[in-house]
N, CA, C and O atoms as a CHARMM CRD file, in Angstrom:
* protein
*
  388
    1    1 UNK  N    101.17300  95.49700  83.66400 PROA 1      0.00000
    2    1 UNK  CA   100.74500  95.50300  85.05600 PROA 1      0.00000
    3    1 UNK  C     99.67300  96.55800  85.24800 PROA 1      0.00000
    4    1 UNK  O     99.78300  97.66500  84.72000 PROA 1      0.00000
    5    2 UNK  N     98.65200  96.22400  85.99000 PROA 2      0.00000
    6    2 UNK  CA    97.60000  97.17800  86.33800 PROA 2      0.00000
    7    2 UNK  C     98.18200  98.23500  87.26900 PROA 2      0.00000
    8    2 UNK  O     99.17000  97.97200  87.95500 PROA 2      0.00000
    9    3 UNK  N     97.57800  99.44400  87.30500 PROA 3      0.00000
   10    3 UNK  CA    98.11300 100.48500  88.20000 PROA 3      0.00000
   11    3 UNK  C     98.08900 100.08400  89.67400 PROA 3      0.00000
   12    3 UNK  O     99.00700 100.42100  90.42100 PROA 3      0.00000
   13    4 UNK  N     97.05700  99.37400  90.09200 PROA 4      0.00000
   14    4 UNK  CA    96.96400  98.86500  91.46300 PROA 4      0.00000
   15    4 UNK  C     96.89200  97.35200  91.37400 PROA 4      0.00000
   16    4 UNK  O     96.13900  96.80200  90.57100 PROA 4      0.00000
   17    5 UNK  N     97.67500  96.68700  92.19900 PROA 5      0.00000
   18    5 UNK  CA    97.71000  95.23500  92.12000 PROA 5      0.00000
   19    5 UNK  C     98.00800  94.64900  93.49100 PROA 5      0.00000
   20    5 UNK  O     98.72400  95.24300  94.29700 PROA 5      0.00000
   21    6 UNK  N     97.44800  93.47900  93.73700 PROA 6      0.00000
   22    6 UNK  CA    97.76300  92.74100  94.94700 PROA 6      0.00000
   23    6 UNK  C     98.40500  91.42200  94.54500 PROA 6      0.00000
   24    6 UNK  O     97.90100  90.70200  93.68400 PROA 6      0.00000
   25    7 UNK  N     99.51800  91.12400  95.18100 PROA 7      0.00000
   26    7 UNK  CA   100.24700  89.89000  94.91100 PROA 7      0.00000
   27    7 UNK  C    100.25600  89.06400  96.18900 PROA 7      0.00000
   28    7 UNK  O    100.56600  89.56800  97.26900 PROA 7      0.00000
   29    8 UNK  N     99.91100  87.78800  96.05200 PROA 8      0.00000
   30    8 UNK  CA    99.96100  86.89600  97.19800 PROA 8      0.00000
   31    8 UNK  C    101.37200  86.34600  97.30900 PROA 8      0.00000
   32    8 UNK  O    101.75900  85.45800  96.54900 PROA 8      0.00000
   33    9 UNK  N    102.13600  86.86900  98.24800 PROA 9      0.00000
   34    9 UNK  CA   103.54000  86.51900  98.40500 PROA 9      0.00000
   35    9 UNK  C    103.72200  85.18800  99.12800 PROA 9      0.00000
   36    9 UNK  O    104.57800  84.38500  98.75500 PROA 9      0.00000
   37   10 UNK  N    102.92200  84.95700 100.15600 PROA 10     0.00000
   38   10 UNK  CA   103.01500  83.72500 100.94100 PROA 10     0.00000
   39   10 UNK  C    101.60700  83.24800 101.23000 PROA 10     0.00000
   40   10 UNK  O    100.75200  84.02900 101.64700 PROA 10     0.00000
   41   11 UNK  N    101.36400  81.96000 101.00900 PROA 11     0.00000
   42   11 UNK  CA   100.05800  81.39000 101.33100 PROA 11     0.00000
   43   11 UNK  C    100.25300  79.91100 101.61800 PROA 11     0.00000
   44   11 UNK  O    100.79000  79.17200 100.79300 PROA 11     0.00000
   45   12 UNK  N     99.81700  79.49000 102.78200 PROA 12     0.00000
   46   12 UNK  CA    99.89200  78.07300 103.09800 PROA 12     0.00000
   47   12 UNK  C     99.92900  77.80200 104.58300 PROA 12     0.00000
   48   12 UNK  O     99.96000  78.71200 105.41200 PROA 12     0.00000
   49   13 UNK  N     99.92400  76.52600 104.88700 PROA 13     0.00000
   50   13 UNK  CA   100.03900  76.05500 106.26400 PROA 13     0.00000
   51   13 UNK  C    101.41500  75.41600 106.40500 PROA 13     0.00000
   52   13 UNK  O    101.81300  74.57600 105.59800 PROA 13     0.00000
   53   14 UNK  N    102.12600  75.83000 107.43900 PROA 14     0.00000
   54   14 UNK  CA   103.52700  75.44500 107.59000 PROA 14     0.00000
   55   14 UNK  C    103.78800  74.85900 108.96900 PROA 14     0.00000
   56   14 UNK  O    103.18000  75.26700 109.95800 PROA 14     0.00000
   57   15 UNK  N    104.69400  73.90100 109.01800 PROA 15     0.00000
   58   15 UNK  CA   105.23300  73.42600 110.29200 PROA 15     0.00000
   59   15 UNK  C    106.03600  74.58700 110.88800 PROA 15     0.00000
   60   15 UNK  O    106.49400  75.45600 110.14600 PROA 15     0.00000
   61   16 UNK  N    106.21200  74.61600 112.20000 PROA 16     0.00000
   62   16 UNK  CA   106.93300  75.73500 112.81600 PROA 16     0.00000
   63   16 UNK  C    108.30700  76.02500 112.19600 PROA 16     0.00000
   64   16 UNK  O    108.65200  77.18800 111.99100 PROA 16     0.00000
   65   17 UNK  N    109.08500  74.99500 111.89800 PROA 17     0.00000
   66   17 UNK  CA   110.41500  75.22000 111.31600 PROA 17     0.00000
   67   17 UNK  C    110.30800  75.84200 109.92500 PROA 17     0.00000
   68   17 UNK  O    111.09400  76.72400 109.57600 PROA 17     0.00000
   69   18 UNK  N    109.34200  75.38600 109.13300 PROA 18     0.00000
   70   18 UNK  CA   109.13600  75.96500 107.79300 PROA 18     0.00000
   71   18 UNK  C    108.67200  77.41500 107.89700 PROA 18     0.00000
   72   18 UNK  O    109.14200  78.28100 107.15900 PROA 18     0.00000
   73   19 UNK  N    107.75300  77.66800 108.81400 PROA 19     0.00000
   74   19 UNK  CA   107.25200  79.03600 109.00900 PROA 19     0.00000
   75   19 UNK  C    108.39400  79.95500 109.44000 PROA 19     0.00000
   76   19 UNK  O    108.47900  81.10000 108.99700 PROA 19     0.00000
   77   20 UNK  N    109.26000  79.45100 110.29800 PROA 20     0.00000
   78   20 UNK  CA   110.41300  80.24400 110.74400 PROA 20     0.00000
   79   20 UNK  C    111.28900  80.59600 109.54800 PROA 20     0.00000
   80   20 UNK  O    111.71500  81.74300 109.41200 PROA 20     0.00000
   81   21 UNK  N    111.56400  79.62600 108.68000 PROA 21     0.00000
   82   21 UNK  CA   112.38000  79.89900 107.49000 PROA 21     0.00000
   83   21 UNK  C    111.75600  80.98300 106.62700 PROA 21     0.00000
   84   21 UNK  O    112.44200  81.92100 106.22100 PROA 21     0.00000
   85   22 UNK  N    110.47200  80.87000 106.34200 PROA 22     0.00000
   86   22 UNK  CA   109.78100  81.82900 105.47900 PROA 22     0.00000
   87   22 UNK  C    109.75600  83.20800 106.12500 PROA 22     0.00000
   88   22 UNK  O    110.18200  84.18700 105.51100 PROA 22     0.00000
   89   23 UNK  N    109.26900  83.29500 107.34400 PROA 23     0.00000
   90   23 UNK  CA   109.06100  84.59700 107.98700 PROA 23     0.00000
   91   23 UNK  C    110.37700  85.28600 108.34000 PROA 23     0.00000
   92   23 UNK  O    110.52500  86.49000 108.13100 PROA 23     0.00000
   93   24 UNK  N    111.33000  84.52700 108.87500 PROA 24     0.00000
   94   24 UNK  CA   112.61600  85.14700 109.22200 PROA 24     0.00000
   95   24 UNK  C    113.36600  85.60700 107.97000 PROA 24     0.00000
   96   24 UNK  O    114.07200  86.61500 108.00700 PROA 24     0.00000
   97   25 UNK  N    113.21800  84.87800 106.87100 PROA 25     0.00000
   98   25 UNK  CA   113.85400  85.30400 105.61900 PROA 25     0.00000
   99   25 UNK  C    113.27200  86.63600 105.15100 PROA 25     0.00000
  100   25 UNK  O    114.01300  87.54300 104.77100 PROA 25     0.00000
  101   26 UNK  N    111.96100  86.74800 105.17900 PROA 26     0.00000
  102   26 UNK  CA   111.32000  87.99600 104.74800 PROA 26     0.00000
  103   26 UNK  C    111.72500  89.17000 105.63400 PROA 26     0.00000
  104   26 UNK  O    112.09000  90.23600 105.13900 PROA 26     0.00000
  105   27 UNK  N    111.65900  88.96800 106.93200 PROA 27     0.00000
  106   27 UNK  CA   111.99600  90.04500 107.86600 PROA 27     0.00000
  107   27 UNK  C    113.47700  90.40900 107.76100 PROA 27     0.00000
  108   27 UNK  O    113.82900  91.58800 107.75400 PROA 27     0.00000
  109   28 UNK  N    114.33700  89.40300 107.68000 PROA 28     0.00000
  110   28 UNK  CA   115.77300  89.67400 107.57800 PROA 28     0.00000
  111   28 UNK  C    116.12200  90.42000 106.29400 PROA 28     0.00000
  112   28 UNK  O    116.98400  91.29900 106.30200 PROA 28     0.00000
  113   29 UNK  N    115.46400  90.07700 105.20100 PROA 29     0.00000
  114   29 UNK  CA   115.71100  90.79600 103.94300 PROA 29     0.00000
  115   29 UNK  C    115.28600  92.25600 104.04400 PROA 29     0.00000
  116   29 UNK  O    115.95700  93.13500 103.50500 PROA 29     0.00000
  117   30 UNK  N    114.18600  92.51700 104.72500 PROA 30     0.00000
  118   30 UNK  CA   113.75400  93.91300 104.90300 PROA 30     0.00000
  119   30 UNK  C    114.72400  94.67100 105.80500 PROA 30     0.00000
  120   30 UNK  O    115.01400  95.83900 105.54500 PROA 30     0.00000
  121   31 UNK  N    115.22400  94.04100 106.84000 PROA 31     0.00000
  122   31 UNK  CA   116.21800  94.67800 107.70900 PROA 31     0.00000
  123   31 UNK  C    117.48400  94.97700 106.91000 PROA 31     0.00000
  124   31 UNK  O    118.05000  96.06400 107.02100 PROA 31     0.00000
  125   32 UNK  N    117.92600  94.00800 106.10300 PROA 32     0.00000
  126   32 UNK  CA   119.10900  94.20700 105.26700 PROA 32     0.00000
  127   32 UNK  C    118.88400  95.37500 104.29500 PROA 32     0.00000
  128   32 UNK  O    119.77800  96.19700 104.09800 PROA 32     0.00000
  129   33 UNK  N    117.70700  95.44600 103.69800 PROA 33     0.00000
  130   33 UNK  CA   117.37700  96.54300 102.78300 PROA 33     0.00000
  131   33 UNK  C    117.54300  97.89200 103.47400 PROA 33     0.00000
  132   33 UNK  O    118.13600  98.81100 102.91000 PROA 33     0.00000
  133   34 UNK  N    117.02000  98.01300 104.69400 PROA 34     0.00000
  134   34 UNK  CA   117.10600  99.29300 105.40600 PROA 34     0.00000
  135   34 UNK  C    118.53800  99.60900 105.83800 PROA 34     0.00000
  136   34 UNK  O    118.92100 100.77900 105.86300 PROA 34     0.00000
  137   35 UNK  N    119.32900  98.60800 106.17400 PROA 35     0.00000
  138   35 UNK  CA   120.74500  98.84100 106.47300 PROA 35     0.00000
  139   35 UNK  C    121.46200  99.39100 105.23900 PROA 35     0.00000
  140   35 UNK  O    122.28000 100.30400 105.34700 PROA 35     0.00000
  141   36 UNK  N    121.15400  98.83300 104.06900 PROA 36     0.00000
  142   36 UNK  CA   121.74600  99.33200 102.82600 PROA 36     0.00000
  143   36 UNK  C    121.27100 100.75300 102.51600 PROA 36     0.00000
  144   36 UNK  O    122.04400 101.56800 102.01200 PROA 36     0.00000
  145   37 UNK  N    120.02000 101.04900 102.81200 PROA 37     0.00000
  146   37 UNK  CA   119.49100 102.40100 102.62000 PROA 37     0.00000
  147   37 UNK  C    120.26600 103.39500 103.49200 PROA 37     0.00000
  148   37 UNK  O    120.62200 104.48400 103.04100 PROA 37     0.00000
  149   38 UNK  N    120.51700 103.01100 104.72600 PROA 38     0.00000
  150   38 UNK  CA   121.26300 103.88100 105.64700 PROA 38     0.00000
  151   38 UNK  C    122.66200 104.13500 105.10100 PROA 38     0.00000
  152   38 UNK  O    123.12300 105.27600 105.08400 PROA 38     0.00000
  153   39 UNK  N    123.33800 103.08800 104.65800 PROA 39     0.00000
  154   39 UNK  CA   124.68400 103.26000 104.09200 PROA 39     0.00000
  155   39 UNK  C    124.65500 104.16100 102.86600 PROA 39     0.00000
  156   39 UNK  O    125.52000 105.01900 102.69200 PROA 39     0.00000
  157   40 UNK  N    123.66400 103.96200 102.03000 PROA 40     0.00000
  158   40 UNK  CA   123.53600 104.77100 100.82200 PROA 40     0.00000
  159   40 UNK  C    123.28400 106.23800 101.16400 PROA 40     0.00000
  160   40 UNK  O    123.87500 107.13300 100.56000 PROA 40     0.00000
  161   41 UNK  N    122.41200 106.47500 102.12400 PROA 41     0.00000
  162   41 UNK  CA   122.10600 107.85900 102.52500 PROA 41     0.00000
  163   41 UNK  C    123.31900 108.52400 103.16600 PROA 41     0.00000
  164   41 UNK  O    123.57400 109.70400 102.93000 PROA 41     0.00000
  165   42 UNK  N    124.06000 107.78200 103.96800 PROA 42     0.00000
  166   42 UNK  CA   125.22100 108.35000 104.63600 PROA 42     0.00000
  167   42 UNK  C    126.32700 108.71700 103.65100 PROA 42     0.00000
  168   42 UNK  O    127.14100 109.59800 103.93000 PROA 42     0.00000
  169   43 UNK  N    126.35900 108.05200 102.51200 PROA 43     0.00000
  170   43 UNK  CA   127.36400 108.35200 101.49600 PROA 43     0.00000
  171   43 UNK  C    126.91100 109.41400 100.50800 PROA 43     0.00000
  172   43 UNK  O    127.67800 109.80400  99.62700 PROA 43     0.00000
  173   44 UNK  N    125.68500 109.88600 100.64000 PROA 44     0.00000
  174   44 UNK  CA   125.15300 110.87800  99.71300 PROA 44     0.00000
  175   44 UNK  C    124.93100 112.21400 100.39300 PROA 44     0.00000
  176   44 UNK  O    125.46500 112.49100 101.46700 PROA 44     0.00000
  177   45 UNK  N    124.13500 113.02600  99.74100 PROA 45     0.00000
  178   45 UNK  CA   123.83600 114.36200 100.26100 PROA 45     0.00000
  179   45 UNK  C    122.82200 114.28500 101.40500 PROA 45     0.00000
  180   45 UNK  O    122.96200 114.97100 102.41800 PROA 45     0.00000
  181   46 UNK  N    121.80100 113.44300 101.23100 PROA 46     0.00000
  182   46 UNK  CA   120.75400 113.29100 102.24300 PROA 46     0.00000
  183   46 UNK  C    121.25300 112.34000 103.31600 PROA 46     0.00000
  184   46 UNK  O    121.51800 111.17100 103.03400 PROA 46     0.00000
  185   47 UNK  N    121.38400 112.82400 104.53600 PROA 47     0.00000
  186   47 UNK  CA   121.89200 111.97500 105.62100 PROA 47     0.00000
  187   47 UNK  C    120.81300 111.63600 106.64900 PROA 47     0.00000
  188   47 UNK  O    121.13100 111.17100 107.74400 PROA 47     0.00000
  189   48 UNK  N    119.54300 111.86200 106.31000 PROA 48     0.00000
  190   48 UNK  CA   118.45400 111.56700 107.23700 PROA 48     0.00000
  191   48 UNK  C    118.12600 110.07200 107.16100 PROA 48     0.00000
  192   48 UNK  O    117.46400 109.61400 106.22900 PROA 48     0.00000
  193   49 UNK  N    118.58800 109.34400 108.13300 PROA 49     0.00000
  194   49 UNK  CA   118.38800 107.89300 108.17700 PROA 49     0.00000
  195   49 UNK  C    117.30600 107.48700 109.18100 PROA 49     0.00000
  196   49 UNK  O    117.11900 106.30200 109.46000 PROA 49     0.00000
  197   50 UNK  N    116.61100 108.46200 109.70900 PROA 50     0.00000
  198   50 UNK  CA   115.64100 108.19900 110.77800 PROA 50     0.00000
  199   50 UNK  C    114.57800 107.17700 110.38100 PROA 50     0.00000
  200   50 UNK  O    114.26300 106.28400 111.16700 PROA 50     0.00000
  201   51 UNK  N    114.01800 107.29400 109.17300 PROA 51     0.00000
  202   51 UNK  CA   112.95600 106.37500 108.74200 PROA 51     0.00000
  203   51 UNK  C    113.46400 104.94000 108.72100 PROA 51     0.00000
  204   51 UNK  O    112.80800 104.04100 109.24600 PROA 51     0.00000
  205   52 UNK  N    114.62700 104.72200 108.12000 PROA 52     0.00000
  206   52 UNK  CA   115.17100 103.36600 108.04900 PROA 52     0.00000
  207   52 UNK  C    115.52500 102.83300 109.43000 PROA 52     0.00000
  208   52 UNK  O    115.32700 101.65000 109.70400 PROA 52     0.00000
  209   53 UNK  N    116.04000 103.67800 110.29000 PROA 53     0.00000
  210   53 UNK  CA   116.36300 103.24700 111.65600 PROA 53     0.00000
  211   53 UNK  C    115.09900 102.84200 112.41200 PROA 53     0.00000
  212   53 UNK  O    115.10200 101.85600 113.14900 PROA 53     0.00000
  213   54 UNK  N    114.01400 103.60800 112.22700 PROA 54     0.00000
  214   54 UNK  CA   112.74500 103.26600 112.86900 PROA 54     0.00000
  215   54 UNK  C    112.19700 101.94500 112.33000 PROA 54     0.00000
  216   54 UNK  O    111.69000 101.12200 113.09100 PROA 54     0.00000
  217   55 UNK  N    112.30000 101.74600 111.01600 PROA 55     0.00000
  218   55 UNK  CA   111.80700 100.51000 110.41000 PROA 55     0.00000
  219   55 UNK  C    112.60000  99.30500 110.90600 PROA 55     0.00000
  220   55 UNK  O    112.02600  98.24700 111.16300 PROA 55     0.00000
  221   56 UNK  N    113.91800  99.46000 111.04300 PROA 56     0.00000
  222   56 UNK  CA   114.74700  98.36000 111.55000 PROA 56     0.00000
  223   56 UNK  C    114.31300  97.99400 112.96700 PROA 56     0.00000
  224   56 UNK  O    114.17400  96.81300 113.28600 PROA 56     0.00000
  225   57 UNK  N    114.10000  98.98800 113.81000 PROA 57     0.00000
  226   57 UNK  CA   113.65500  98.72500 115.18600 PROA 57     0.00000
  227   57 UNK  C    112.29800  98.01900 115.19200 PROA 57     0.00000
  228   57 UNK  O    112.09000  97.06900 115.94700 PROA 57     0.00000
  229   58 UNK  N    111.38500  98.48400 114.35300 PROA 58     0.00000
  230   58 UNK  CA   110.06000  97.88100 114.26500 PROA 58     0.00000
  231   58 UNK  C    110.13600  96.43800 113.74900 PROA 58     0.00000
  232   58 UNK  O    109.46300  95.54900 114.27100 PROA 58     0.00000
  233   59 UNK  N    110.94700  96.21900 112.74200 PROA 59     0.00000
  234   59 UNK  CA   111.10200  94.87800 112.18300 PROA 59     0.00000
  235   59 UNK  C    111.73800  93.92500 113.19000 PROA 59     0.00000
  236   59 UNK  O    111.37800  92.74900 113.23500 PROA 59     0.00000
  237   60 UNK  N    112.67600  94.41200 113.99700 PROA 60     0.00000
  238   60 UNK  CA   113.29400  93.56500 115.03200 PROA 60     0.00000
  239   60 UNK  C    112.27000  93.17000 116.09300 PROA 60     0.00000
  240   60 UNK  O    112.29600  92.04500 116.59200 PROA 60     0.00000
  241   61 UNK  N    111.37000  94.09000 116.43800 PROA 61     0.00000
  242   61 UNK  CA   110.29600  93.75400 117.38700 PROA 61     0.00000
  243   61 UNK  C    109.37200  92.70900 116.78200 PROA 61     0.00000
  244   61 UNK  O    108.96000  91.76200 117.45300 PROA 61     0.00000
  245   62 UNK  N    109.05200  92.89200 115.50800 PROA 62     0.00000
  246   62 UNK  CA   108.20200  91.91700 114.81900 PROA 62     0.00000
  247   62 UNK  C    108.86600  90.55000 114.78000 PROA 62     0.00000
  248   62 UNK  O    108.20800  89.52600 114.96400 PROA 62     0.00000
  249   63 UNK  N    110.16500  90.53700 114.54000 PROA 63     0.00000
  250   63 UNK  CA   110.90400  89.27700 114.49100 PROA 63     0.00000
  251   63 UNK  C    110.82500  88.55400 115.83400 PROA 63     0.00000
  252   63 UNK  O    110.67300  87.33300 115.87400 PROA 63     0.00000
  253   64 UNK  N    110.92800  89.30400 116.93400 PROA 64     0.00000
  254   64 UNK  CA   110.81100  88.69900 118.26700 PROA 64     0.00000
  255   64 UNK  C    109.40900  88.15200 118.50400 PROA 64     0.00000
  256   64 UNK  O    109.25300  87.08200 119.09100 PROA 64     0.00000
  257   65 UNK  N    108.39200  88.87400 118.05500 PROA 65     0.00000
  258   65 UNK  CA   107.00800  88.40400 118.19900 PROA 65     0.00000
  259   65 UNK  C    106.78800  87.12500 117.40700 PROA 65     0.00000
  260   65 UNK  O    106.15300  86.18700 117.89000 PROA 65     0.00000
  261   66 UNK  N    107.31600  87.09100 116.18600 PROA 66     0.00000
  262   66 UNK  CA   107.20200  85.90100 115.34700 PROA 66     0.00000
  263   66 UNK  C    107.92700  84.73100 116.00400 PROA 66     0.00000
  264   66 UNK  O    107.42300  83.60800 116.00800 PROA 66     0.00000
  265   67 UNK  N    109.10500  84.99400 116.55600 PROA 67     0.00000
  266   67 UNK  CA   109.87000  83.93600 117.23000 PROA 67     0.00000
  267   67 UNK  C    109.05600  83.34200 118.37300 PROA 67     0.00000
  268   67 UNK  O    108.99200  82.12200 118.52200 PROA 67     0.00000
  269   68 UNK  N    108.43300  84.20100 119.18100 PROA 68     0.00000
  270   68 UNK  CA   107.61300  83.72100 120.29600 PROA 68     0.00000
  271   68 UNK  C    106.45000  82.86200 119.80200 PROA 68     0.00000
  272   68 UNK  O    106.15000  81.82200 120.38700 PROA 68     0.00000
  273   69 UNK  N    105.80100  83.30000 118.72700 PROA 69     0.00000
  274   69 UNK  CA   104.66600  82.55100 118.17900 PROA 69     0.00000
  275   69 UNK  C    105.12000  81.20000 117.62200 PROA 69     0.00000
  276   69 UNK  O    104.44400  80.18900 117.81100 PROA 69     0.00000
  277   70 UNK  N    106.24600  81.18600 116.94500 PROA 70     0.00000
  278   70 UNK  CA   106.76800  79.93500 116.38600 PROA 70     0.00000
  279   70 UNK  C    107.15900  78.96800 117.49900 PROA 70     0.00000
  280   70 UNK  O    106.89400  77.77000 117.40100 PROA 70     0.00000
  281   71 UNK  N    107.78500  79.47800 118.55000 PROA 71     0.00000
  282   71 UNK  CA   108.13700  78.61500 119.68300 PROA 71     0.00000
  283   71 UNK  C    106.88700  78.04500 120.34900 PROA 71     0.00000
  284   71 UNK  O    106.85800  76.87700 120.73700 PROA 71     0.00000
  285   72 UNK  N    105.86300  78.87200 120.47700 PROA 72     0.00000
  286   72 UNK  CA   104.60300  78.38900 121.05800 PROA 72     0.00000
  287   72 UNK  C    104.00300  77.29900 120.17700 PROA 72     0.00000
  288   72 UNK  O    103.56100  76.26500 120.67800 PROA 72     0.00000
  289   73 UNK  N    103.98800  77.52700 118.86300 PROA 73     0.00000
  290   73 UNK  CA   103.44100  76.53200 117.94200 PROA 73     0.00000
  291   73 UNK  C    104.20800  75.21700 118.05300 PROA 73     0.00000
  292   73 UNK  O    103.61200  74.14100 118.09800 PROA 73     0.00000
  293   74 UNK  N    105.52600  75.31600 118.09700 PROA 74     0.00000
  294   74 UNK  CA   106.35700  74.10900 118.19700 PROA 74     0.00000
  295   74 UNK  C    106.10000  73.37500 119.51300 PROA 74     0.00000
  296   74 UNK  O    105.93300  72.15600 119.53200 PROA 74     0.00000
  297   75 UNK  N    106.07000  74.13100 120.60700 PROA 75     0.00000
  298   75 UNK  CA   105.92000  73.52600 121.93800 PROA 75     0.00000
  299   75 UNK  C    104.53600  72.94300 122.18100 PROA 75     0.00000
  300   75 UNK  O    104.38600  71.98000 122.93300 PROA 75     0.00000
  301   76 UNK  N    103.51400  73.53000 121.53700 PROA 76     0.00000
  302   76 UNK  CA   102.13500  73.09400 121.77100 PROA 76     0.00000
  303   76 UNK  C    101.56800  72.27500 120.62200 PROA 76     0.00000
  304   76 UNK  O    100.39000  71.91800 120.64300 PROA 76     0.00000
  305   77 UNK  N    102.39000  71.97000 119.61700 PROA 77     0.00000
  306   77 UNK  CA   101.96400  71.08900 118.54000 PROA 77     0.00000
  307   77 UNK  C    101.08800  71.72300 117.47500 PROA 77     0.00000
  308   77 UNK  O    100.24800  71.04800 116.88100 PROA 77     0.00000
  309   78 UNK  N    101.27300  73.00700 117.22900 PROA 78     0.00000
  310   78 UNK  CA   100.48700  73.68900 116.20400 PROA 78     0.00000
  311   78 UNK  C    101.27000  73.80200 114.90100 PROA 78     0.00000
  312   78 UNK  O    102.49700  73.69600 114.88100 PROA 78     0.00000
  313   79 UNK  N    100.52800  74.02000 113.81000 PROA 79     0.00000
  314   79 UNK  CA   101.08900  74.48400 112.55200 PROA 79     0.00000
  315   79 UNK  C    100.71200  75.95700 112.43800 PROA 79     0.00000
  316   79 UNK  O     99.88700  76.45000 113.20700 PROA 79     0.00000
  317   80 UNK  N    101.30700  76.65300 111.48900 PROA 80     0.00000
  318   80 UNK  CA   101.00100  78.06900 111.30100 PROA 80     0.00000
  319   80 UNK  C    100.47200  78.30200 109.88400 PROA 80     0.00000
  320   80 UNK  O    101.07300  77.87100 108.90000 PROA 80     0.00000
  321   81 UNK  N     99.36200  78.97700 109.81000 PROA 81     0.00000
  322   81 UNK  CA    98.81500  79.36400 108.51000 PROA 81     0.00000
  323   81 UNK  C     99.26700  80.79700 108.23800 PROA 81     0.00000
  324   81 UNK  O     99.06400  81.69500 109.05500 PROA 81     0.00000
  325   82 UNK  N     99.87800  80.98900 107.08200 PROA 82     0.00000
  326   82 UNK  CA   100.39500  82.30700 106.72100 PROA 82     0.00000
  327   82 UNK  C     99.74600  82.74300 105.41400 PROA 82     0.00000
  328   82 UNK  O     99.78900  82.02400 104.41600 PROA 82     0.00000
  329   83 UNK  N     99.15000  83.91500 105.43300 PROA 83     0.00000
  330   83 UNK  CA    98.59600  84.54300 104.23400 PROA 83     0.00000
  331   83 UNK  C     99.20700  85.92400 104.14800 PROA 83     0.00000
  332   83 UNK  O     98.90400  86.78900 104.97000 PROA 83     0.00000
  333   84 UNK  N    100.05800  86.14100 103.17100 PROA 84     0.00000
  334   84 UNK  CA   100.75700  87.41700 103.05300 PROA 84     0.00000
  335   84 UNK  C    100.53600  88.06000 101.70300 PROA 84     0.00000
  336   84 UNK  O    101.16100  87.68200 100.71200 PROA 84     0.00000
  337   85 UNK  N     99.63500  89.04200 101.66800 PROA 85     0.00000
  338   85 UNK  CA    99.37600  89.79300 100.44400 PROA 85     0.00000
  339   85 UNK  C    100.15900  91.09200 100.46000 PROA 85     0.00000
  340   85 UNK  O    100.35100  91.70600 101.50900 PROA 85     0.00000
  341   86 UNK  N    100.60900  91.50100  99.28300 PROA 86     0.00000
  342   86 UNK  CA   101.30500  92.77100  99.11600 PROA 86     0.00000
  343   86 UNK  C    100.47700  93.60700  98.15600 PROA 86     0.00000
  344   86 UNK  O    100.18500  93.16800  97.04300 PROA 86     0.00000
  345   87 UNK  N    100.09700  94.80600  98.57700 PROA 87     0.00000
  346   87 UNK  CA    99.37200  95.72700  97.70700 PROA 87     0.00000
  347   87 UNK  C    100.36800  96.68100  97.07600 PROA 87     0.00000
  348   87 UNK  O    101.20400  97.27200  97.75900 PROA 87     0.00000
  349   88 UNK  N    100.26800  96.82400  95.76000 PROA 88     0.00000
  350   88 UNK  CA   101.17400  97.69800  95.01600 PROA 88     0.00000
  351   88 UNK  C    100.34000  98.73700  94.28000 PROA 88     0.00000
  352   88 UNK  O     99.38200  98.39600  93.58600 PROA 88     0.00000
  353   89 UNK  N    100.70400  99.99900  94.43400 PROA 89     0.00000
  354   89 UNK  CA   100.00300 101.08500  93.76100 PROA 89     0.00000
  355   89 UNK  C    101.01700 101.98800  93.08100 PROA 89     0.00000
  356   89 UNK  O    102.08500 102.26700  93.62600 PROA 89     0.00000
  357   90 UNK  N    100.66900 102.43600  91.89100 PROA 90     0.00000
  358   90 UNK  CA   101.49800 103.43300  91.20900 PROA 90     0.00000
  359   90 UNK  C    101.15600 104.79800  91.76100 PROA 90     0.00000
  360   90 UNK  O     99.98500 105.17000  91.83100 PROA 90     0.00000
  361   91 UNK  N    102.16300 105.54200  92.15000 PROA 91     0.00000
  362   91 UNK  CA   101.98100 106.87800  92.73400 PROA 91     0.00000
  363   91 UNK  C    102.85300 107.85100  91.94800 PROA 91     0.00000
  364   91 UNK  O    104.02900 107.58800  91.69700 PROA 91     0.00000
  365   92 UNK  N    102.26000 108.97100  91.56700 PROA 92     0.00000
  366   92 UNK  CA   103.01900 109.98100  90.82600 PROA 92     0.00000
  367   92 UNK  C    104.19400 110.45300  91.66600 PROA 92     0.00000
  368   92 UNK  O    104.10600 110.49200  92.89400 PROA 92     0.00000
  369   93 UNK  N    105.28000 110.80800  91.02000 PROA 93     0.00000
  370   93 UNK  CA   106.51500 111.20700  91.71100 PROA 93     0.00000
  371   93 UNK  C    106.28900 112.39200  92.65900 PROA 93     0.00000
  372   93 UNK  O    106.89900 112.44900  93.72700 PROA 93     0.00000
  373   94 UNK  N    105.43300 113.32100  92.28500 PROA 94     0.00000
  374   94 UNK  CA   105.22600 114.49400  93.13300 PROA 94     0.00000
  375   94 UNK  C    104.24200 114.25400  94.27700 PROA 94     0.00000
  376   94 UNK  O    103.99300 115.16200  95.07000 PROA 94     0.00000
  377   95 UNK  N    103.68100 113.05200  94.37600 PROA 95     0.00000
  378   95 UNK  CA   102.79200 112.69900  95.49300 PROA 95     0.00000
  379   95 UNK  C    103.58300 111.97100  96.55800 PROA 95     0.00000
  380   95 UNK  O    104.61000 111.35600  96.26800 PROA 95     0.00000
  381   96 UNK  N    103.10700 112.03900  97.78600 PROA 96     0.00000
  382   96 UNK  CA   103.72500 111.27200  98.87300 PROA 96     0.00000
  383   96 UNK  C    102.84100 110.07700  99.16800 PROA 96     0.00000
  384   96 UNK  O    101.61800 110.15800  99.06200 PROA 96     0.00000
  385   97 UNK  N    103.46000 108.97200  99.53600 PROA 97     0.00000
  386   97 UNK  CA   102.73900 107.73500  99.82500 PROA 97     0.00000
  387   97 UNK  C    101.91900 107.87100 101.07000 PROA 97     0.00000
  388   97 UNK  O    101.24200 106.92300 101.46900 PROA 97     0.00000
């Protein structure tokens, strides 16, 4: 793997129901990840869960925005084009992202 890489995670045009499946799955998995992070932190020495709690709140807002857009697409006869790239960079342990 190259030190910096971009991966195209989602690309295509989707019917509203398909877009809902793809987008809600991604968002729900990220919310689940942060819930697990909180549980892990609470069981360890570091109990600062603020970052994960903020991310969960942000992801829930995003989920509501996506829901509104999907409902609009369904009600008005649109499809949704989704292009989702993920940028990955190697960062030394002593550096902050």
